[in-house]
N, C-alpha and C positions, 0 to 999 in steps of 0.2 A: 628688560634689562640695562642698558645704556642712560649714562649718566647725561647731561647736556653737555653738550659742546664735542662728545668724544664717541666713537663709535665702536662697540664693544669685541668688533670681529677684530682688529689692532693692536699689537702684540706692545704693549707697555706695561707689564707687570714683567719684573724680573723672576726667571723660572727657579731662584732658589727661596722663595720665599713658600713656593707649592713644596720644592723639598723638604722643608722644616717643616710644612703642615702635614707630608705625607710618615715622617718621621714619628709625626707626636700620633698620627693612627694607627701606626705598629705599633709602637708603644702599647694602643688600648686594644690590640689584635685583631687590626682590619687591615687585610691583606691590598697594600699599594698596588698589584696590575689591576682588583676591579675598579680600584676610586679613581685611578687614570683615563681607564677604557671609559666611561661613565663620563669622564670631564674632558674627553676626545684632548687627551694629551699622550704625546710619545713619549713614551720612560729616555728615550736618548735626550729628550730638552731637558732633563734634569740635570746632566750631567756635568753643566759650565755656568758658573755663578753669571756666564757677558748673556748666556741667551732670553730671549722672552718667549713669555704665554700672553694670549689676549685674556683680557677684560671678562669676557665669559666663558674661554677655559676657568681662570681664576676662580671666578662667584660658583660656576657649575663644581668642583672642587670641595670648596667649602663649604656648599650644600651637603654632598654627598658627605662627606665626613662628620658633620653635626647631625645629621639624619640617622646616618650607622651608629654614630656612638651614642646616640641618645642622651650626651649629656649639654644642659641649656648653658654651663656654663664655659663649654671648650675654648670660646674665644679667650676668656683671660688666660687658662695654660696655655695657650697659643702665642700671646702677647708675652707671655713671661719670658717665650722661649727667643722670642726675637731680640737680641743680647744689640748691644748700640754696636757693636761690630758688625751686622746681618745687613746693618744699613747703609756701610759703605764709607764712599765719597761723604756720603751727609753726614754721619755721625763725626767722621773726623774734622768734616769743616764744622760742627758746632762746638764740639768739644774741646778745639783749640782756640775758644777764642777765649778774652779776656776776661767776660765778665760772664753770668745767667741772663742779664740783658741782652745784652750782643748774641751768646749762643741762642736764645730763642728767635730773635731776629733772621740768623740764619734757617735755621730750622724751619720758620713759619714761610722763609721764598723759596725752598727749594723742596717742601714736602711732599710735595706733586709729584717729583720724580720715582716716589717708591710707591706713592697711593694716590694715582693719576683721580680718583673718583671721591677724593676725601681732600677734606680743604683744613687747616689750622689757623687761627688767628690770635693774634695779643694784644690785649689791651691792660690798661688801669683804670679801675674805679675806685674811685677815692681811697683808700686807703690799703688795696688789694692789688693783686697783679691776676689778668685771669688768662686762662690756656683753651682758647674753644674747639671745640672740634664738631664739623657740619659735614654730614655727609651728602652726595649726589648721588645716591644709588636708588634706583625702583625695586629691590626684591626686598619685599619687606621681612621676608624669614631671614635673612640677616642683618636686619639692623643692629639685635642688639650685640652680634656676635662681633661686626665690625668694632660699635665704642666699645666692648669689649678688649679686642684685640689692641687697639690705638692708646687706651687709657692703662691698662697692664703694661705695655710697651715702653711707655715712657715714664709712669710710677716705677719700675722696674731701671730706668737709667737714671731717674732722681733718685733711691735708694743707692746705688752703688757711687754717685759723685758726690752726694748731700747728706744719707742717711736720712732721719726721718727728719730733721730741722725744718724743709719746706714747710714741714707740714703742723708745724708750728703754731696757732691759730690760724690755720687754710681748712679746707676739705676739700673731697671730690662729689662734684655735683653731677647725675645723669639723666638724661631725659628718657628715664626705661619705670617703667613698673616693679615693687619691689619682691623681687621673687621669694617663691617659697622657702628658698634655702639662702642664707644670707654668710654665708659663711663662708664660701669662698673671697667674697669683699670682703668681708673684715681681715679678712687673713691679709689682704695686700694694700689695704686703706686706711684698716683700725675703723674706729668707732665714726672718723670722719669720710663717712659716707653717707649722700642722701639720695634717693629716690624722686621721681616725681619731679625732678629741679625744673624743666622747662628747658634744658640745654646742658649740653655737654661738657662738663668745665673745670679743669685744675684753679683752683685758686690756694694764692698765698701772699702772706704780707710783703706791700710794694718794698719794702727797704731792702729783701732781701734779693733786688735787682742785682744790685751793685757785689756780689758774692763774687770772687774770685774763682776761675774754672780753674782746676790744678793742674791741668794738661794744657794748660795753655802754650799756644806754640804761632808766633804768626806767620812763619815758613811756612810749616803745618798747614795753618790756614789758606794759606793764597796757595797751593797747592790745589788743596780740597775745594777749595769754590771753583776754581778752574774747572776741574772734573764738573763741580755739580753746576758747572752753568753749561756747560757742551751737554752733558744730560738732559737739561732742562728745554735746548735749540730743540732735541730729539722727541721731547715731548710736545713742546708747541708744532713740531711739524707735523703733527698728528691733531691736535687739538684747534677748534674754531676759534674766529676771531671774539664769537660771542662770550666764549669758555674764558678766555683770556684777559676781556675786558671785565667779566664779573670779576674773575681772581684780582684785578689792583681795583675794582671797587670796592669787593670786601676785608681788603689789606690795611685799610684805614678804619677805626671806628668813632670819627670826628662827627655828632650830626650830619655839617655839610658833604656831602658827598663829593668824590672830585667830581670835576667839570669834564665834558668832553675834550676840549682842549687837554687838558691839562695830561688826560689817560692817553690822548693820543699822544703828546709828548714822552709817557712812560712808553709808550711801544714804538718811536721814533718813526712815526709817520704823521702826516698831517691830518688836520679836522677833519677834511674834506674826503681825504681818502679812506680813514677811520669809519667814515659815514657811509660809504661807499661799500667798501668791504659788508657792513654790517648788514645793509641795504640787500647787497647778495645772498646774503644768509637770513633772509624773513627778518631782518630785527632792526628797531630802532634802538638809539642811547637807551631815549628814557626809560622804554619797557624796561629794560634790564637795571635802572637805576630802581623804580618802581618794584619789580620784583624782589629786588635787596630791601627797599624800606618794609613792604608788604612779610618778608621774613623774618625781619628782625623785630616787626609788631607785636607777629605771635610769640618771640620767644620771649619779648619784653610782658606782655599782657600775662603770663604764666609767672608773673612774680611779685605775688600780691603787698611786697612791700612799696609799691610804685602806683602813683596814682595818676588817673587819664593825662590829666596834661604834665604831670613829669613824663611820661614815655611821649609824647608829643613835642616834648622840649629834647629830648635824647634822640629823637629822630630828624629832628633839624626843622620843626615845622613850629615856626613864629607863635601863631593863632591854635589851638588847641580844637576848633572849629572845621580848620582846614584837615587837619588827620580824620576827624570825625567822618568828615564826607567820603576821603580816601576809604577809609578801612570802610565803610560801606560800598563803598564800590568794589574793594576786594571781595566781601565775605557777605555781602548782602546784611549785616546787622551792624548796630553800633559796637563798637570796642567793648561798652560794658557788657553788654548783651553778649558778645562773644566769650568774653572772659569768665561770667556766672558757668559758661556751660565746659569752657574747657580747659580754664584753671587750673593750676593744682598747688599743691599749698608747699 
């Protein structure tokens, strides 16, 4: 159940997220005491927003509510209930920025102080700006639920701040099969929703990045970011070095991944110290780089508009044959063969 880099028994999920989910469950006629008991959560833990529960407890609660509600679109409803005020200092820091691009940078930087087993990344691809969600969560039954929660929450905040303007020329791409009932998705995303997209992304025109934030306030942002940094220090205290390195590697979307020296500098340690810390966890820096290239390769191969040579270039391979050899090492088949089996339109 645990994502790489932290253990699910550690208290890293704020209890009020569980409280909001319980409120939704109660609205569906599901008694709170039974749900909390099944998840091993004491009711008193939900009484204060500064309390924490564990990843395992929150995951079990989500499973219980999802299964008992028998509503496959429950994640969308839960995500819509996570208003921007729910996220505290993270939301305050983001909406206090000067522009949308600055707000996204803050959101990406501190996203894990709210959802430790998820990652947001942001990059520009041609004329589009892209927000991408990646999950590090091994509970397959919660994959759609978690994707729906985050995408719905992001969309709800977007509608509050910008209306439907950001979706002019943009769309939502989900790495999910199209459900039997698409109405809940249409209500939130309109016709700009694509299933089986190979990645979970919100895409919009890059020129919108300079859009001003109506609630911009440099003083508020400074105070909120200080709170975010403090919370990040707590999260990093229960996060492995390998997880922190992976997060830094994923932060940039350029073909050339950061070097060991560059990552060590970001972590404020020497390259030798970082190498030693990773070795103590049984990991090498090159392994983390290759794991990221592997994941990105499979994301890109699901995009039919990209040729194998273009994918090799996007991954930083100067020679496509080197990419082919690396991919065969990962998947035991050539990239073209893997695409025919796993590619999605």
